Every structure is written in structure tokens, then in C-alpha cells.
N, C-alpha and C positions, 0 to 999 in steps of 0.2 A: 503494499500499499503506500502511496506517496503522502509525504507530507508537505503542507503548503504554509510557506512562510506567512506569519501574521492572521491567518486563519480567514484569508478573505473570501475563500469558497468554502461553504458549508452545506454538505449533504445529511440528511435527516431522513429518517424512515419512520412511517407512522403506520398503523394499522387502523383501517377502516370498515365497519362492520355495516351491512346493509346494500353493499353493492352486487348486482347481480347481472349486469350487462353494459355493452359499451357505451350506452346512452348515461348510465351512471359516471361511467370512467370520464366521459366530456362534460358532464355537471362538476364533477369533483376538480377536475383539472383546470376549468375555466374559472372556478372560485378561487383556487389557490393561486392561480396565474396572476390575479388580481392583486395579490400580497406585494408590498414593496420590497423590493430584492431579489425575487423570484426568478429563477432563469431556466429553469427546467422542471417538469413534473412528470414522474414515470409509473405507472399503474401497473402491479401485475395483479389482475383480477383473479379472484377466487370466490365464484359464487356461493359455495357452500360453507366459507370460513371468512375470517377477516382479510380483506385486500390488503397488500402492501403499496404504500404510497411513498414513493422516493421523492423528495423536494430539494433541488439544489439551489443555493440563494449565495447572493454575494457576502452576506451577513448572516448570522445566527438569527432564527425567526423565534417570535414569542409563540411558546405551544398554544397560548390562547388565542392567537390570532387566527393560527392553523385549524384549531378547534372551531371556532367561529366561522371560518370558511367552509369547511366541511359540513357542520350544520346548516349552513345557506342553501347548500347544496341537497340537503334533506338527509344527511348521513351523519354517522356519530364517529367520532376519533375513539377507539378503544385504547384502555392504558397500556402502555408499552410493556 
């Protein structure tokens, strides 16, 4: 794994429950991308389990802000 000096790029993985299809993925991606500093959202959809949402940003994100974005899309951030 590479270590980036100064922590300019932050990648955090979240678990999101309730996502079942591509439409869910699009909704969550859209809401998270509205957050300041987010550069990439990659979602591993797991319809029968918590889906894995990997968010890359140019600064660490406030978990509450990510949770609010996921909630806005109609889903729940599950505790890591």
C-alpha cells in the first residue's frame, strides 16, 4: 500500500444497507458526490448484505456528512 504524504487523499470504506439494484447505486453515488472534496465513489453492490461504498476525497470526510448523504438517498450507513 502506498502512503501519501500529508494525507491529501483519503479513501474510506463504508457499509450501506438496503441497496438492491443499480438505481440504488446511482442514488447513493450522486448524493455522496455532492459532498465537498469527494473525487470518487465506488460501490460494490451486495443486494443480500451491506453494500461496500468506497469514497475517495481530497480530505478526510465527516462521517456524519456521509451518513446524511446516504440517508438523503434513502439508505442507511451501517456501523463499520
